[in-house]
C-alpha positions in Angstrom: -0.1 0.2 -0.1 1.3 3.3 -0.7 2.3 6.2 1.8 0.0 8.3 0.7 -3.9 7.6 -0.1 -4.7 6.7 -4.2 -6.8 9.4 -5.6 -10.2 7.7 -7.1 -10.3 8.3 -10.5 -13.9 9.8 -10.2 -12.6 12.5 -8.0 -9.9 13.7 -10.7 -10.6 16.6 -12.7 -12.3 16.1 -15.9 -9.2 16.8 -18.1 -7.0 14.9 -16.2 -9.2 11.8 -15.7 -10.1 11.8 -19.4 -6.3 11.9 -20.0 -5.6 8.8 -17.8 -8.8 6.9 -19.2 -7.2 7.4 -22.6 -3.9 5.5 -22.0 -5.5 2.4 -22.5 -5.0 0.5 -19.0 -7.2 -2.6 -20.0 -4.4 -4.2 -21.5 -3.1 -5.1 -18.2 -3.8 -4.0 -14.9 -5.2 -0.4 -13.3 -3.2 2.7 -12.7 -0.9 2.6 -9.9 1.5 5.5 -9.5 -0.7 7.6 -11.3 -3.4 7.6 -8.4 -0.7 8.8 -6.3 0.7 11.4 -8.5 -2.8 12.6 -8.9 -2.9 14.3 -5.5 -0.9 17.1 -8.1 -3.6 16.6 -10.9 -1.8 18.9 -13.2 1.4 17.2 -12.5 -0.1 14.1 -13.8 -1.6 15.7 -16.6 1.7 17.0 -17.3 3.3 13.7 -17.5 0.8 11.7 -18.8 1.6 14.0 -21.5 4.8 13.4 -21.9 4.6 9.8 -22.1 1.9 10.1 -24.7 4.2 12.3 -26.8 7.0 9.3 -26.4 4.5 6.9 -27.5 3.1 9.1 -30.4 6.5 10.6 -31.5 9.2 8.4 -30.6 11.6 6.5 -33.0 13.6 4.9 -31.1 12.5 1.2 -31.1 10.3 -0.3 -28.0 13.0 -3.0 -27.4 15.6 -0.6 -26.3 13.7 1.5 -24.4 12.4 -1.3 -22.6 16.2 -2.6 -22.1 17.0 0.9 -20.6 14.0 1.0 -18.3 14.4 -2.4 -17.1 18.4 -1.9 -16.8 17.6 1.4 -14.6 14.8 0.0 -12.6 17.1 -3.0 -11.6 20.1 -0.5 -10.7 17.4 1.3 -8.5 16.2 -2.0 -7.4 12.1 -0.7 -8.3 9.8 -3.6 -8.1 7.0 -1.9 -9.6 8.7 -0.9 -12.6 11.2 -3.9 -13.3 8.1 -6.0 -13.2 5.8 -4.1 -15.4 8.6 -3.3 -17.8 9.6 -7.1 -17.5 6.5 -7.9 -18.9 6.7 -5.6 -21.8 10.4 -6.8 -22.7 9.2 -10.5 -22.5 6.6 -9.5 -25.1 9.3 -8.1 -27.5 10.8 -11.7 -27.0 13.4 -11.7 -24.9 13.6 -14.4 -22.4 13.0 -13.8 -18.9 16.2 -15.4 -18.1 18.1 -12.3 -19.7 15.7 -9.7 -18.2 16.4 -10.9 -14.9 20.2 -10.9 -15.6 20.4 -7.6 -17.3 23.1 -6.4 -15.2 25.3 -8.8 -15.7 28.2 -7.8 -18.1 28.1 -11.5 -20.3 24.3 -11.9 -20.2 23.1 -14.4 -22.9 20.5 -13.3 -25.2 21.6 -9.4 -25.8 22.9 -8.6 -28.9 25.8 -5.9 -29.6 23.1 -3.1 -29.8 21.2 -4.2 -27.0 24.4 -4.5 -24.5 25.2 -0.7 -25.7 21.7 0.7 -25.1 22.3 -1.3 -21.3 25.5 -0.1 -21.0 24.7 3.6 -21.7 21.6 3.1 -19.5 24.0 2.3 -16.7 26.4 5.1 -17.7 23.8 7.9 -17.3 22.3 6.3 -14.4 25.6 6.0 -12.2 27.7 8.7 -13.8 26.3 10.5 -16.1 29.2 13.6 -16.1 31.8 11.3 -16.7 30.2 9.5 -19.9 33.3 8.8 -22.5 32.8 10.1 -25.9 33.4 6.7 -27.3 29.8 5.7 -26.3 28.4 8.2 -28.1 30.3 7.2 -30.9 29.2 3.5 -30.7 25.6 5.2 -30.2 25.8 7.2 -33.4 26.7 4.0 -35.1 23.1 2.8 -34.8 20.8 5.5 -33.9 20.3 9.2 -35.1 20.4 12.4 -32.8 16.6 12.5 -31.9 17.0 9.2 -30.6 20.0 9.2 -29.0 18.0 12.2 -27.2 14.9 9.9 -26.5 16.9 6.9 -25.4 18.8 9.7 -22.7 15.4 11.3 -21.6 13.6 7.7 -21.3 16.9 6.7 -19.1 16.7 9.6 -16.8 12.8 9.4 -16.6 12.9 5.8 -15.6 15.2 6.9 -12.7 12.9 9.3 -11.5 9.9 7.3 -11.8 12.1 4.4 -9.9 13.2 6.9 -7.0 9.3 7.9 -6.9 7.6 4.3 -7.0 10.1 3.5 -4.1 10.1 6.5 -1.8 5.7 6.4 -1.9 6.0 2.6 -1.8 3.8 1.9 -4.8 4.2 -1.8 -5.3 3.6 -4.3 -8.4 0.1 -4.8 -9.1 -1.1 -8.2 -9.1 -2.0 -8.0 -13.0 1.6 -7.4 -13.6 2.9 -10.0 -11.6 0.0 -12.5 -12.8 1.5 -11.6 -16.4 5.3 -12.2 -15.6 4.4 -15.4 -14.0 2.7 -16.5 -17.1 5.8 -15.7 -19.0 7.8 -17.9 -16.9 9.3 -15.0 -14.8 10.0 -15.4 -11.3 8.5 -13.6 -8.4 11.9 -14.0 -6.7 13.8 -12.4 -9.3 12.4 -8.9 -9.0 13.5 -6.3 -6.1 12.2 -6.8 -2.6 8.8 -5.1 -2.1 9.7 -1.6 -0.5 9.8 -1.6 3.6 8.7 0.6 5.9 10.7 1.1 9.4 
């Protein structure tokens, strides 16, 4: 249970509720972090607009975005984000044995471009001021500048979402956990749930 109450959908301002409803949560699960963020409805609306802009205008292949998000989320031990995005990554044909071990330098199942994206996500997350020019030279061999900018924003935002979910104790929902298990993922391979104390 989150540290603050979830705002009921029906109590949101009409424009915010419509923006949230339009996001298509019927596929798997209900809103989670959104109902906590809804205490600041205009902030929620702006975050939703940003995420919708990435979905509508982004050109970076989803596989690379999800590799980056799972990498960052594993670094930050965010059970919510690791669980949800592992489901998405498995839907893109990456096996859970790879997803669960994505931080291992020699994990099987990643090609050279996947590893480049994973390593860039680690570099941005752990020491962004010290990233070497060589990694950008490698990124330019595979991606255009707009894609590199998009990837960098998605990595940075994943870290922000991780910290928000961990601090507020927004947990992985049952529907995503069930989806992960149905894909042969393992609950014990997820980061531990957030703890109060």
